[in-house]
N, C-alpha and C positions, 0 to 999 in steps of 0.2 A: 533481365532478359524477358522479352514479351512472351515467348513460348513457355518459359518456366512459370511466369506469373499466371498465365491461362491454365496451366496444368494444376497449379496450386488452387486456383479458383474452382476448378472442377472438383477437386478433392473436398474442399470445404462445402460446396453446395451439395455434392452427392451424399455427404455424411449428415446433412441437415434436413433432408426431405425424404418422404416416403418413396418406396420403389416405383409405384405406379406413376407418381408425378415426375420422378427422375426419367422414366421411360419416355413420357410425353415431352420432357425437356430435350432429350436427345433427338427425338424426331423433329422438334422445332429447330434445333441447331443445324441439322442436316438440311432442312428446308430453306434456310437462309444463308447457306454457305456461299451461294453465288453473289452475295452482296459485298464480297471482299473489296471489289473495285468501286463500290458506291462512294460518292463524295463524302457522305456522312460517316463512313467507316474508315476514312483515310488516317486521321490523326489518332483515333482510338478504334480498335476492332470491336465495335459494339455488337456486331453480328456473331462474334465468337465468345462473348462474355456470358457465361451461364447465369450469373447473378442478374444481369440486365435482361436476358431472354426470359428468365423465370418471372420477372415482374410483369412482362407482357402476357405470359402464359396464365398467370394468376389473374391478370386484368381481364382475361376472357374466360375465366372459370375453367381453365384446363383444356379448352378447345384449341387443339393445335392449329387447325386451319384458320380459325378466327384470330388467333394470336399472331400467326404469320402475316395475315393481312394487316393487322394493327401495326405490327413492327415495320413492315414495308412502307406503309403510309406515313409512319413517323419518320423514317429515314428520308423519304421524299420531302416531307414538310421541313425537316431540319435543313436540308440542302437548299430548298427554294427560299426559305425565310432567312437563310444565312445565320443560323442561330449562334454558332461559335464566334463568327466575326463580330456580330452585333453585341454579344455578351462581352467579348474582349474589349471592344471600344467603350462600352458602358462602364466596365470595371475601371478602366483607366480614367474616365471622366469622374467617377465617384471618388477614386483615390486622390486625384488631383484636387477635387473639392472646390474649385473656383467658379465653375459654371453656375448659372442661375438654377438649373435643374438639380445639380448636385447639392447645392445649399438647401433647396427645398426638402430633399430627402433627408439630409442631415438634421435639419431643424424640426421637421414635422413627421418623419417616419415613425411608425409605431410597432415595428418588429424588433425583437431582441433575442439574444441567447441568454436564457435564464441560468442554466448550469448544464452539466453533462448528465445523461441518463446512465443506467446501469451498464450500458455497452460503450460508454464514452462518446455517444452521439449527442449533439446539442439538443436540448429541449427548446422548442421554437415557440416563443411568446408572440402573440399578435394582439395588441391592445386596440381592438376594433372600436371599443366604446369611446375612445378619446381621439379617434381619427377624423379627418375631414376629407372624405373621398371625392366629393364634388369639387372642393378647392384644389386638390392635387390634380384631378383630371383637367380642370380649367387652366391651371398655371403650368403644369409639367407636360400635359398632353397625353393622349392615349398610348402612343407608341412607347414613350418612356416608362409608363406604368406597366405595360406588357413586358418589355425587356427587363425591367427591374425584377418583375415576378419570375421571369425565366431564369435570370441570374441567380436568384435565391434558390430556385428549385434545383438548378444544376449544382450549386454549392452543397445543398443538403445531400444530394446523391453522391457527391464526392465523399462527404463525411461517412455515409453509410458503407461505401466501398472500403474506405480506410479502416473502419471498424471491423468489417468482415475479415480483412487480412490480419489486422492486429489481434483479434480475439480468436480467430480460427473457427468462427461460427457465423451462420447467416443471420443478419439483422434485418428483420422485416419492417422497415420503415421507422420513422422518428415519432416522438411524442409531440403533439402540437397543443398548445394552450391558447384558447381564444377567450380573452377577457372582454366581455361585451357589456360590462357594467356602466350604468349612468352614475358618475361620481359627483354630480351636483357641483358644488363650489370647487371641487378638486378636479374638475374636468371641463372641457369646452361646453358651451351652451347648445341648445337646440338638438338634443340627442336624437329624437325621432326623425327629424328632418335629415340629419346626417346619415343615419342608418338606411333610410329608404333611398337616399341618393346613392349610397353605396351599392344597394341591391340593383338599382337601375343601371348604374355604370358598369358593374362587374359581371352581370349575368351572361353577357355575350362572350366573355372570355372563358367561361366554364369548359367548353368543349376542347379548347386548346390544351388545358391541363389534364383533363380526363383522358383524352386520346393519346397523349404523348408522355405523361408522367405517372403511370400506374404504380401502386404500391409505394407511395412516398411516405405515408403515415401509417402507423400501427395503432395509434390511439389519439383521438381528438377530444379534448376536454373543453367544454364550453362553460365558462364560469360566470356567475352572477346573472343568470338568465331568468326571465319571468314568463308569464303566460303568453305574452305577445310573440316572443321568439319561438316558443313551441308551436304556436299557431302558424307562424310564417313557415317554420320548418315542415309542418304537415302539408302545407300548400306546395312546397318545393320538393317533397319526397319523391314524386314521380321522375324527376330528372337526376336524382342522386342514386348512383349505383348501389345495389344491395350490399356489396362488399364494404362500401363506405358506411352505410347505415349501421352495420354491426360494430363499427369502431367508434361511433359517436357516443359520448356520455355528456348529458346536459345537467348542470347543477344550478341551484338557486344562489342566494346571496351569502349564505353562511359558509365561511371557509372550512368549517368542520366537515362539510358535506364531501369535499374532494380530497381531504387530507390523506386518507388511507390510500386511495387510488394513486395519487401523484407520488406519495411517499414511497410506494412500492416500485416506482419507476426511476427513482433518483439513484445516482452513483454514490459510492461510499463517502466521498468528501463533498457532496453537493448539498445545497440547501436552497430554499425558496425565499424570495424577498418578503418583508413583513406584510405588504399589502395583499399577499396571497396566502398568508397563514393566520391572519386575524381580521377582525371587523372594525378596527378602530379608525376614526376619522384622521387621526394624526399619522397613521400608516398610509392612508390614501393620499395625504398631502405630499408624501415623499415618493409616491409611485412613479416609476419611469419605465419606458420612455413616456414623456408627458403628452406628446401629440399636440393638438391645438388647432385653431382656426387659421387656415392658410390665407395670407393677405392678398387682396386684389392687386394685380400687377406683378405678383410673385417676387417682390423685393423683400429679402429676409433681413430683419433687424439683426445687426451684428451681436448685440447683447443676447438675443434669443439663440442665435447660432452657437455662441460660446457656451451658453448655459446648457444647451443640448449636448454639446461635446463632452461636458463634464459629468453627464449622467452615467451611473454605473451600468445600467441596462440600456443598451442602445445598439443600433446597427453599426458595424464597422466593416471596412472593406480591405481585403488583402490581395496581394498578387499571387499567382499560382506558385511561384518560388517560395513565398512565405508560407503558403498553405502546406506545401510539401515538407517544409522544415518543421512544421508543427502540425502533423497530420491529425492529432487527437484534439487540437484546439479548433474553436469555431470562429468563422469570420464575424459572427454576431457578438463575440465576447467583449465585454466591457472591462475596464480596469478594475481588478479585484480589490485594489487598495483605495478606491473612491470612498469618501466619507459620506455620512448622512447629510452633512452641510452642502456637499457638492450636488447631491441628489435634489436637495431643496432648491438649489439654484436653477433647476429645470423649470420651476413654476411659471416664470414670465411667459412661457410659450402657450399657456393654457387658455387664458381669456382674451377676447379681442380687445384692441386698444381702447375702444370706446365703452368697455364694460363699466358699469357703475357699481358703487358699493351696495346699493339696494338690490341689484341683480344678483350680486354675490351672496347677500344675506338670504334672498329667496331660495337660491340654490342650496344653501346650507340646511334649510328646513327639510330638504329631500336629498340628503347627501348620498344616498344609494338607493335609487329606484330599481325595482325589478325590471330587467330590460328585455329588449328584443331586437336584435339585428337579424341576421339570418343564421340559423344554426348550421346551415350549409355554407357558412362563411368561407370554408376552405376553398370551394370553387367559385362561389358567386361574388365574393368580395376580393378575390385575388387581384383583380385589376384595380378596383377602386380604392382598396384599403392599403395600398402601398406595400402589401406584404407579398409574398409569392404564394398565394393561396395554394396549398398543397393538395394534390389529388391523392385520394386514399386507395 
């Protein structure tokens, strides 16, 4: 029953926040009561969900008037852009898996569900360092990239709401792991060119996510970053909300640097893949999803597609009915029984078809350069890096 569900939600939220914030939340709830008939509140009463309203309140630093304006603008945007209809159509296309665009995302997508965090919410991996944002933009088109990002964002918020009801406590966003490493022979070539292409392609989508999906992440861990990424981040800081800046942790190449922080966020039966727990080249060779250079013309080699499907860590797509049946599972989840050999099978997707052994040898000499994409990858690379850049 919807009324019972909303009553339970208010109980959970009320017991999870301070009295002053609760008072402001109640004022915001009253202010948007008139949106019951809004097209964006028909299938789900977004204007009556305290967890949803609290995200917007926090997204505007507790200012009720500003939060109301942000929420109303979001509802208007959802209706005009037809978010639910477009996401539903995109989900079906991805699940069918036969269109050229769907195959591109299956073969070259670089998002994955690593494991569940301590609340049972998926830890969101984005392997930006092995992505080809310009190639995906060229072959899939900007509309597909935006909708795919919106789809992932909506799915993550579904997980957060399921976790709230399941645990009886408010879960303040997911943990996002941005792997920006230059893996040399174990990753696509031309790292710098790909990262700057991602910045140029993705920066214009930032406002979509920041204005409409506040409080998506509680912690953003940027791994294997170097001096350049920190410099780029300093340049982008003015457009990154202060609340987001406090959630970002930037680490270098050594896996020991982030072991304690990520370990504290893992669920009791969760573990990280080898390439995120040690610094051995053989672990990097097995890393997945592998990403790779998107071919001109967008025709995906069937061997590469099949290899990508066998990867343990990869994006998977489920129907709403399947998600409801497995509320604690993630649509990112790969097959937990995949073997190391199946992960190794992902490697054909990495290098372009005309790569020479010499190029590969040269890459091996620098198997892990300190890197630099954009530490603000969560918003700026959301479009270009096939992930659903999460707004914090």
